[in-house]
KOLTOR-173594 format. One record per residue (C-alpha): residue number from 1; x, z, y. Coordinates in nm, 2 decimals, decimal comma, m for minus. Each point is the difference from the previous one (the first is absolute). Layout:
residues N
NODE  zanu      xx      zz      yy
NODE   NUM       X       Z       Y
...
***
This chain:
residues 410
NODE  zanu      xx      zz      yy
NODE     1    2,32   m2,52   m1,14
NODE     2   m0,26    0,27    0,04
NODE     3   m0,04    0,18    0,33
NODE     4    0,13    0,35    0,06
NODE     5   m0,26    0,26   m0,08
NODE     6   m0,05    0,18    0,33
NODE     7    0,12    0,36   m0,04
NODE     8    0,24   m0,10   m0,29
NODE     9    0,38   m0,02    0,08
NODE    10    0,11   m0,05   m0,35
NODE    11    0,26   m0,28   m0,04
NODE    12    0,22   m0,14   m0,28
NODE    13    0,33   m0,18    0,08
NODE    14   m0,12   m0,04    0,36
NODE    15   m0,32   m0,17   m0,10
NODE    16   m0,35    0,14    0,00
NODE    17   m0,08    0,14   m0,35
NODE    18   m0,29   m0,19   m0,16
NODE    19   m0,02    0,18   m0,33
NODE    20   m0,28    0,22   m0,09
NODE    21    0,05    0,33   m0,17
NODE    22   m0,19    0,02   m0,33
NODE    23   m0,23    0,30   m0,03
NODE    24    0,03    0,22   m0,31
NODE    25   m0,31    0,08   m0,19
NODE    26    0,04    0,37    0,04
NODE    27   m0,32    0,17   m0,14
NODE    28   m0,16    0,19    0,29
NODE    29   m0,30    0,22   m0,06
NODE    30   m0,26   m0,12    0,25
NODE    31   m0,14    0,28    0,20
NODE    32   m0,34    0,00    0,17
NODE    33    0,01   m0,25    0,28
NODE    34    0,06    0,20    0,32
NODE    35   m0,31    0,06    0,19
NODE    36   m0,22   m0,25   m0,17
NODE    37   m0,17   m0,07   m0,33
NODE    38    0,03   m0,30   m0,22
NODE    39   m0,34   m0,10    0,12
NODE    40    0,12   m0,03    0,35
NODE    41    0,30   m0,21   m0,12
NODE    42   m0,24   m0,24   m0,17
NODE    43   m0,23   m0,02    0,30
NODE    44    0,29   m0,12    0,22
NODE    45    0,13   m0,23   m0,27
NODE    46   m0,34   m0,17   m0,04
NODE    47   m0,04   m0,04    0,38
NODE    48    0,34   m0,17    0,04
NODE    49   m0,06   m0,22   m0,30
NODE    50   m0,32   m0,11    0,17
NODE    51    0,20   m0,11    0,30
NODE    52    0,23   m0,21   m0,23
NODE    53   m0,31   m0,16   m0,16
NODE    54   m0,20   m0,06    0,32
NODE    55    0,30   m0,13    0,20
NODE    56    0,13   m0,20   m0,30
NODE    57    0,34    0,17    0,01
NODE    58    0,25   m0,05   m0,28
NODE    59    0,18    0,33    0,09
NODE    60    0,02    0,26    0,28
NODE    61    0,33    0,14    0,13
NODE    62   m0,01    0,34    0,16
NODE    63    0,29    0,17    0,19
NODE    64    0,03    0,37    0,07
NODE    65    0,23    0,18    0,24
NODE    66    0,06    0,34    0,15
NODE    67   m0,19    0,03    0,33
NODE    68   m0,27    0,18    0,20
NODE    69   m0,23   m0,23    0,18
NODE    70   m0,17   m0,33   m0,04
NODE    71   m0,26   m0,10   m0,26
NODE    72    0,21   m0,26   m0,18
NODE    73    0,23    0,26   m0,14
NODE    74   m0,28    0,13   m0,22
NODE    75   m0,09   m0,30   m0,21
NODE    76    0,28    0,07   m0,25
NODE    77   m0,08    0,37   m0,02
NODE    78   m0,37   m0,07   m0,05
NODE    79    0,05   m0,21   m0,31
NODE    80    0,31    0,16   m0,16
NODE    81   m0,05    0,36    0,11
NODE    82    0,38    0,01    0,01
NODE    83    0,19    0,21    0,26
NODE    84    0,30   m0,15    0,16
NODE    85    0,26    0,25    0,10
NODE    86    0,27   m0,25    0,11
NODE    87    0,04   m0,37    0,05
NODE    88   m0,27   m0,23   m0,13
NODE    89   m0,23   m0,06   m0,30
NODE    90   m0,17   m0,32   m0,12
NODE    91   m0,29   m0,07   m0,23
NODE    92   m0,12   m0,33   m0,15
NODE    93   m0,36   m0,02   m0,11
NODE    94   m0,13   m0,28   m0,22
NODE    95   m0,36   m0,09   m0,10
NODE    96   m0,07    0,11   m0,35
NODE    97    0,35    0,12   m0,09
NODE    98    0,22    0,31    0,06
NODE    99    0,12    0,08    0,35
NODE   100    0,37    0,07    0,05
NODE   101    0,17    0,25    0,23
NODE   102    0,36   m0,04    0,12
NODE   103    0,19    0,30    0,12
NODE   104    0,37    0,07    0,10
NODE   105    0,13    0,24   m0,26
NODE   106   m0,06    0,19   m0,32
NODE   107   m0,11    0,30    0,20
NODE   108   m0,27   m0,20    0,17
NODE   109   m0,10   m0,17   m0,32
NODE   110   m0,06    0,33   m0,18
NODE   111   m0,19    0,14    0,29
NODE   112   m0,22   m0,30    0,01
NODE   113   m0,07    0,01   m0,37
NODE   114   m0,10    0,37    0,03
NODE   115   m0,21    0,00    0,31
NODE   116   m0,11   m0,35    0,11
NODE   117   m0,28   m0,23   m0,13
NODE   118    0,26   m0,25   m0,13
NODE   119    0,12   m0,02   m0,36
NODE   120    0,25   m0,29    0,01
NODE   121    0,26    0,14    0,23
NODE   122    0,34   m0,18    0,03
NODE   123    0,33    0,05    0,18
NODE   124    0,11   m0,27    0,24
NODE   125    0,29   m0,04    0,23
NODE   126   m0,15   m0,31    0,16
NODE   127   m0,38    0,01    0,02
NODE   128   m0,07   m0,34    0,13
NODE   129    0,22   m0,18   m0,26
NODE   130   m0,17    0,20   m0,28
NODE   131   m0,34   m0,08    0,15
NODE   132    0,07   m0,37   m0,01
NODE   133    0,13    0,03   m0,36
NODE   134   m0,31    0,19   m0,11
NODE   135   m0,23   m0,25    0,17
NODE   136    0,17   m0,28   m0,19
NODE   137   m0,01    0,19   m0,33
NODE   138   m0,38    0,04    0,05
NODE   139   m0,04   m0,37    0,07
NODE   140   m0,08    0,05    0,37
NODE   141    0,18   m0,31    0,16
NODE   142   m0,29   m0,15    0,19
NODE   143   m0,33    0,12    0,15
NODE   144   m0,07    0,30    0,23
NODE   145    0,19    0,33    0,01
NODE   146   m0,10    0,29    0,22
NODE   147    0,25    0,17    0,23
NODE   148    0,02    0,22    0,31
NODE   149    0,19   m0,17    0,28
NODE   150    0,04    0,32    0,19
NODE   151    0,20    0,15   m0,28
NODE   152    0,18   m0,31   m0,13
NODE   153    0,35   m0,04    0,14
NODE   154    0,07   m0,35    0,14
NODE   155    0,29   m0,05   m0,23
NODE   156   m0,22    0,07   m0,30
NODE   157   m0,27   m0,24    0,13
NODE   158    0,26   m0,28    0,04
NODE   159    0,13    0,07   m0,36
NODE   160   m0,36   m0,01   m0,14
NODE   161   m0,07   m0,33    0,17
NODE   162    0,32   m0,15   m0,13
NODE   163   m0,03    0,12   m0,36
NODE   164   m0,38   m0,05   m0,03
NODE   165   m0,07   m0,30    0,23
NODE   166   m0,34   m0,07   m0,16
NODE   167   m0,14    0,35    0,06
NODE   168   m0,24    0,06    0,30
NODE   169    0,08    0,34    0,14
NODE   170   m0,32    0,17    0,11
NODE   171   m0,04    0,30    0,23
NODE   172   m0,20    0,26   m0,19
NODE   173    0,03    0,33    0,20
NODE   174   m0,35   m0,03    0,16
NODE   175   m0,16   m0,06   m0,34
NODE   176    0,17    0,31   m0,14
NODE   177   m0,10    0,21    0,30
NODE   178   m0,36   m0,09   m0,07
NODE   179    0,02    0,18   m0,33
NODE   180    0,22    0,28    0,12
NODE   181   m0,26    0,09    0,27
NODE   182   m0,27    0,04   m0,28
NODE   183    0,12    0,34   m0,10
NODE   184   m0,10    0,20   m0,31
NODE   185   m0,10    0,36   m0,04
NODE   186    0,35    0,07   m0,14
NODE   187    0,15   m0,13    0,32
NODE   188   m0,24    0,21    0,21
NODE   189    0,11    0,31   m0,18
NODE   190    0,37   m0,08    0,07
NODE   191   m0,09   m0,02    0,37
NODE   192   m0,16    0,34   m0,02
NODE   193    0,31    0,15   m0,17
NODE   194    0,24   m0,16    0,25
NODE   195   m0,20    0,13    0,30
NODE   196    0,01    0,35   m0,15
NODE   197    0,38   m0,02    0,01
NODE   198   m0,02   m0,10    0,37
NODE   199   m0,23    0,30    0,08
NODE   200    0,23    0,24   m0,19
NODE   201    0,30   m0,14    0,18
NODE   202   m0,16    0,06    0,34
NODE   203   m0,09    0,36   m0,10
NODE   204    0,35    0,06   m0,13
NODE   205    0,15   m0,12    0,33
NODE   206   m0,23    0,23    0,20
NODE   207    0,15    0,30   m0,18
NODE   208    0,36   m0,08    0,10
NODE   209   m0,04   m0,15    0,35
NODE   210    0,16    0,23    0,26
NODE   211    0,25   m0,03    0,29
NODE   212    0,34   m0,09   m0,13
NODE   213   m0,10   m0,19   m0,30
NODE   214    0,10   m0,37   m0,02
NODE   215   m0,22   m0,31   m0,05
NODE   216    0,20   m0,07   m0,32
NODE   217   m0,08    0,35   m0,14
NODE   218   m0,37   m0,06    0,07
NODE   219    0,01   m0,34   m0,17
NODE   220    0,18    0,16   m0,30
NODE   221   m0,27    0,26   m0,04
NODE   222   m0,27   m0,27    0,01
NODE   223    0,17   m0,22   m0,25
NODE   224    0,10    0,29   m0,23
NODE   225   m0,36    0,09   m0,03
NODE   226   m0,10   m0,35   m0,10
NODE   227    0,29   m0,08   m0,22
NODE   228   m0,04    0,32   m0,20
NODE   229   m0,36   m0,10   m0,07
NODE   230    0,05   m0,36   m0,11
NODE   231    0,07   m0,22    0,31
NODE   232    0,22   m0,29   m0,09
NODE   233    0,09   m0,07    0,37
NODE   234   m0,07    0,12    0,35
NODE   235    0,00   m0,15    0,35
NODE   236    0,03    0,28    0,25
NODE   237    0,02   m0,05    0,38
NODE   238    0,04    0,28    0,26
NODE   239    0,01    0,01    0,38
NODE   240    0,05    0,31    0,20
NODE   241    0,03    0,09    0,37
NODE   242   m0,18    0,12    0,31
NODE   243   m0,33   m0,17    0,10
NODE   244   m0,08   m0,01    0,37
NODE   245   m0,31   m0,20    0,11
NODE   246    0,10   m0,29    0,23
NODE   247    0,36   m0,02   m0,11
NODE   248    0,02   m0,34   m0,18
NODE   249    0,09    0,03   m0,37
NODE   250    0,04    0,37    0,04
NODE   251   m0,03    0,07   m0,37
NODE   252    0,22   m0,20   m0,24
NODE   253   m0,19   m0,20   m0,26
NODE   254    0,06    0,11   m0,36
NODE   255    0,32   m0,16   m0,13
NODE   256    0,27    0,07   m0,26
NODE   257    0,06    0,38   m0,01
NODE   258    0,30    0,10    0,20
NODE   259    0,21    0,32    0,04
NODE   260   m0,18    0,09    0,32
NODE   261   m0,10    0,36    0,00
NODE   262   m0,35    0,11    0,10
NODE   263   m0,05    0,20    0,32
NODE   264   m0,28    0,22    0,13
NODE   265   m0,25   m0,22    0,19
NODE   266    0,07   m0,31   m0,22
NODE   267   m0,26   m0,20   m0,17
NODE   268    0,09   m0,14   m0,35
NODE   269   m0,15   m0,34   m0,10
NODE   270   m0,02   m0,05   m0,38
NODE   271   m0,07   m0,31   m0,22
NODE   272   m0,02    0,14   m0,35
NODE   273   m0,02   m0,29   m0,25
NODE   274    0,06    0,07   m0,38
NODE   275    0,00   m0,27   m0,26
NODE   276   m0,17    0,10   m0,32
NODE   277    0,00   m0,23   m0,31
NODE   278    0,07   m0,28    0,24
NODE   279   m0,28    0,06    0,24
NODE   280    0,05    0,12    0,36
NODE   281   m0,21    0,24    0,22
NODE   282    0,07    0,13    0,34
NODE   283   m0,07    0,31    0,22
NODE   284    0,08   m0,01    0,37
NODE   285    0,00    0,33    0,18
NODE   286    0,15    0,18    0,30
NODE   287    0,09    0,37    0,04
NODE   288    0,08    0,20    0,31
NODE   289    0,28    0,25   m0,03
NODE   290   m0,02    0,34    0,18
NODE   291   m0,28   m0,09    0,25
NODE   292   m0,29   m0,23    0,02
NODE   293    0,00   m0,32    0,21
NODE   294   m0,34   m0,05    0,16
NODE   295    0,09   m0,35    0,14
NODE   296    0,09   m0,13   m0,34
NODE   297   m0,31    0,15   m0,16
NODE   298   m0,22   m0,20    0,24
NODE   299    0,13   m0,33   m0,14
NODE   300   m0,01    0,14   m0,36
NODE   301   m0,37    0,08    0,03
NODE   302   m0,08   m0,35    0,12
NODE   303    0,21   m0,14   m0,29
NODE   304   m0,16    0,23   m0,25
NODE   305   m0,36   m0,07    0,11
NODE   306    0,07   m0,38    0,02
NODE   307    0,11    0,02   m0,37
NODE   308   m0,33    0,17   m0,08
NODE   309   m0,19   m0,27    0,18
NODE   310    0,18   m0,27   m0,20
NODE   311   m0,08    0,18   m0,33
NODE   312   m0,37   m0,06    0,07
NODE   313    0,08   m0,37   m0,07
NODE   314    0,24    0,07   m0,29
NODE   315   m0,22   m0,08   m0,30
NODE   316   m0,06   m0,28   m0,25
NODE   317   m0,13   m0,33    0,15
NODE   318    0,14    0,07    0,35
NODE   319    0,30   m0,19    0,13
NODE   320    0,34    0,15    0,08
NODE   321   m0,04   m0,11    0,36
NODE   322   m0,33    0,20    0,03
NODE   323    0,20    0,32   m0,04
NODE   324    0,24   m0,10    0,28
NODE   325   m0,26   m0,12    0,24
NODE   326   m0,20    0,33   m0,04
NODE   327    0,32    0,19    0,08
NODE   328    0,08   m0,22    0,30
NODE   329   m0,35    0,04    0,14
NODE   330    0,02    0,38   m0,02
NODE   331    0,35    0,02    0,15
NODE   332   m0,10   m0,23    0,29
NODE   333   m0,30    0,22    0,07
NODE   334    0,24    0,30    0,04
NODE   335    0,20   m0,19    0,26
NODE   336    0,30   m0,05   m0,23
NODE   337    0,15   m0,31   m0,16
NODE   338    0,02   m0,09   m0,37
NODE   339    0,28   m0,22   m0,13
NODE   340    0,12   m0,11   m0,33
NODE   341    0,13    0,10   m0,25
NODE   342   m0,32    0,17   m0,12
NODE   343    0,15    0,08   m0,34
NODE   344    0,05   m0,20   m0,32
NODE   345   m0,17   m0,09   m0,32
NODE   346    0,23    0,16   m0,26
NODE   347    0,06   m0,03   m0,37
NODE   348    0,31   m0,12   m0,19
NODE   349    0,14   m0,06    0,35
NODE   350   m0,03    0,22    0,30
NODE   351   m0,13   m0,29    0,21
NODE   352   m0,20   m0,23   m0,23
NODE   353   m0,20   m0,12    0,31
NODE   354   m0,05    0,11    0,35
NODE   355   m0,34    0,12    0,12
NODE   356   m0,05   m0,18    0,33
NODE   357   m0,28   m0,08    0,23
NODE   358   m0,01   m0,35   m0,15
NODE   359    0,04    0,08   m0,37
NODE   360   m0,31   m0,13   m0,18
NODE   361    0,08    0,13   m0,35
NODE   362   m0,31    0,16   m0,15
NODE   363    0,04    0,36   m0,11
NODE   364   m0,06    0,06   m0,37
NODE   365    0,03    0,31   m0,23
NODE   366    0,35    0,08   m0,10
NODE   367    0,16   m0,11    0,33
NODE   368    0,22    0,27    0,16
NODE   369    0,08   m0,01    0,37
NODE   370    0,22    0,21    0,22
NODE   371   m0,19    0,03    0,33
NODE   372    0,20    0,13    0,29
NODE   373   m0,13   m0,14    0,34
NODE   374    0,26   m0,02    0,28
NODE   375   m0,15    0,13    0,32
NODE   376    0,16   m0,05    0,34
NODE   377   m0,07    0,20    0,32
NODE   378   m0,18   m0,20    0,28
NODE   379    0,34   m0,06    0,18
NODE   380    0,15   m0,12   m0,33
NODE   381    0,30    0,23    0,02
NODE   382   m0,08    0,24   m0,29
NODE   383   m0,15   m0,07   m0,34
NODE   384   m0,06    0,16   m0,33
NODE   385   m0,11   m0,11   m0,35
NODE   386   m0,15    0,23   m0,26
NODE   387   m0,17   m0,04   m0,33
NODE   388    0,01   m0,01   m0,38
NODE   389   m0,10   m0,20   m0,31
NODE   390   m0,36   m0,08   m0,10
NODE   391   m0,14   m0,15   m0,31
NODE   392   m0,30   m0,23   m0,02
NODE   393   m0,25    0,12   m0,27
NODE   394   m0,34   m0,14   m0,11
NODE   395   m0,20    0,20    0,25
NODE   396    0,24    0,02    0,29
NODE   397    0,35    0,15    0,04
NODE   398    0,21    0,29   m0,13
NODE   399    0,25    0,18    0,22
NODE   400    0,31    0,04   m0,22
NODE   401    0,20    0,25    0,20
NODE   402   m0,12    0,36    0,02
NODE   403    0,13    0,09    0,34
NODE   404   m0,17    0,12    0,32
NODE   405   m0,06   m0,21    0,31
NODE   406    0,14    0,24    0,26
NODE   407    0,34   m0,04    0,18
NODE   408    0,17    0,32   m0,14
NODE   409    0,24    0,23    0,19
NODE   410    0,23    0,20   m0,22
***
């Protein structure tokens, strides 16, 4: 008996349904692949095929899911360029033969045919059973097959081991990340367009912020701006309240927007994070309402200038940790304290990797990083983080957000 496909509750006569819906060959006119050229598709395909060859893999299984966060979610999107709006997706890649994409429904199949890199898109009500069936059909019953253990449900892994006992299941996420981090000019342009949505969303918020408006209304304005201009998703966090120096945790950190209404004297904390063609960028800003807050501005200036000091190390050939160490040295010289998080390397996931004081990854053109140093007051009671997204280019870096560095009062 095959395992239940997580997320599927379909049953027949009290038993888990194991049948697979056949997909009709409905002719669909293939539009231009969203956001990328066929040359980019082929570039990624060749890179993944090289992993199969170098690591002697008979196949590679990729699982996609809906989430905002860690790097492993992006392997599926990188190769397939398929958006998942609900539940999961699965792709099987073979050396020298056509890859196959499994999706849940005819709606998802038609969308994948139109907009993804994949041509052979099939409907499945039980991904793992169909994956095993396809592996056997392609003659893959022994040897090495690549998987991602972070994404693979335990029940699926048990089933794979039982049905294909002579297969060695090999973790491949780190190998795929090595090619994902080597970004193309097309990917760099997507970062630029996404950051422009973040900038515009911030400017749209500034026009409507006033006493009486709710956090949710501010978030709606930010996301409307981005959605209307092509964002496929958005991750918006807001915190608001009164900041008083010396009062521990005086200003709430940005969190899910609430119905709280803004008052005169509040400071609003914004994390504006649109997703454009799969890629994330982020802008972190604060705004005072009605009157300035000199105490908060003192911390903001240290944070702002620490970021500038870190950017002196943000160029090809330097290490990620060099950026953090430069910021730490500056913050310490001001009598303040720098703590992590310092930001995140971003891409097909919001947090593909954390920039830390020990991260030895070498910076290279095409890498994008959200840098937002977290600065604490000397007594450790108050803190602030502030920053935006930067792109490594051949001769240094490019600031992607077109916003000022001042703590605004509106």
